N, C-alpha and C positions, 0 to 999 in steps of 0.2 A: 528371468527378471528383466524388465525394460530399463533402459538407462533413463534415470529421472534427474539428471544433472541440470536440466533446464528449469526446474521448479525453484522459485524464490519467494521470499516474503519481503515486502517493502513496507517501511514504516514512515509515518509522518504524524505530526501533531497539530491540532488546531485548539482554539480557545473554548469554543462552546460546542454542546451537543448538537445544536442546530447546524453549525458549520460542518461538524463531523458527519452527520446524517446527509447533508446536501452533497458534500464531496464524495462520500461513499456511493450514493445513488448515481451521481454523474459518472464515476469510474466504472460502475457496473453497466450503466447504459451504453457506454462506449465499448464494452467488452474487453477493457484492459486488465480485468481481473475476474476470477470466478467467485471470490468471496472477499469481503471486507469486515473485519471485526473492529468494534469500537470499545475502548477500555478507558475508564476514567483514571486519571493519575495526577500527580503533582510533580512538576519539573523544577529543578534548580539549575541555573545556568548563569554564565557570564554574558552581560549585554551592556555595551556602551560604558565600560569601565566600572560596572557594578555587578554585584552578585544578586540576582533576582530569583524569584520563585513565583509560580502560577499554577493554578488549576488548569488542566488541559484534558483533551481527549486524544488518545493515541489510536490511530488507524493502523491495523495490521492487514496488509493487502496481499492476497495470495494470487500469484501469477506465474508467468514464465520469463525467463531471462531475455528472450528476443523482443518482448514487449517493454522492457524497462526504458529504452530511450523515449518511446511514445508516452509512456506513463509519467516519466519525469517531466516531459514538456507539458503534459496535461496538468499535472499538479502545480507546476510553476505558474501556469496560466490562470488557474482557478483558486489558488491558495491565498488567504488573507494576509499571511506574514511577509515581511520584507525579506527574510532569510528562512525559508522553511526547511525543516529536517526532511531529507529524503534519503533513506538508508536501505540498501538492498542486501539481504543475507541469503546465501545459498542454503537450500534445504538438502541435507545429506541423504535422506531417504524418506519415503512415505509409502503407505500401503497402495497396492495396485488399483484398487477401486477408487480411492480418492484421487490418485493421479489421472485415471481415465476420465473421471468426472471434471476435474480441473481443465484438462486439455479440451474437453467437449464444450466448455463454457467460455473459453477465451477466443479473441480474434486470432486468426491464423491457423487454428486447428479445426478438424472435423467439419470443414465446409464453411466456417465462419468467415 
């Protein structure tokens, strides 16, 4: 079994589906991820001394840990929020075929 410890999921949220689609497409065009899933959700959070809630779209970005610094800079540059959520979570394991596909699709692997 290959070591898959470099596989991560990065999440961020945006306000609209259009913003989510645009950010996902830009991330994929830069090959900073192999896949971006978009999920509708409602967020509840503290903001400027109030408890707020808003409909949002959550992006779940499948990538590798060595690309996180580039991905983080890219999200910060292209994100509409003043303080965007950018969370990276290590993937404990994944199947061999998915891992091979992920590596083949991101910058820095398989000749990218």
